[in-house]
C-alpha positions, 0 to 999 in steps of 0.5 A, spaced: 596 145 552 596 139 548 591 136 553 586 141 551 587 140 544 586 133 545 580 133 549 577 138 544 578 134 538 575 128 542 569 132 544 568 134 537 569 127 535 564 124 540 559 130 538 560 127 531 559 120 533 552 122 536 549 125 530 545 121 526 549 122 520 555 117 522 556 112 517 558 106 521 561 103 527 568 101 524 569 108 522 567 111 529 572 106 532 577 109 528 576 116 529 576 115 537 582 111 536 586 116 532 583 121 537 586 117 543 593 118 540 593 125 539 597 130 544 601 124 547 609 126 548 614 124 543 615 117 543 622 117 539 628 116 541 631 114 548 626 115 554 627 121 558 630 121 565 631 126 571 637 130 570 640 128 577 640 121 574 644 122 568 648 129 569 653 128 563 648 127 557 643 133 557 640 130 551 637 125 555 634 130 560 626 131 561 625 138 557 622 142 563 628 140 567 633 142 561 630 149 561 630 150 569 638 147 569 640 152 563 636 158 566 640 157 572 646 156 569 646 162 565 643 166 571 649 164 575 654 166 570 651 172 569 651 174 577 659 171 577 660 176 571 657 182 575 661 180 581 668 180 577 667 186 573 664 190 579 
């Protein structure tokens, strides 16, 4: 979704730049540069790794892999609990 937002803002900025009302090329360049940074991931903190490369530290895992592993873990716990109670 962030990619779509970034593409839409870039298209809006480009259409603004192509109109005859643009003030200067320096301002236009700053708009394009600012738009180019939109929609990029969070670059703060340590780089994210695959869960099989650092199994002990879930905070370093990629977000989508953390979700998959978490849901799988909860599912296995639920199924195990059903087997025990049944």
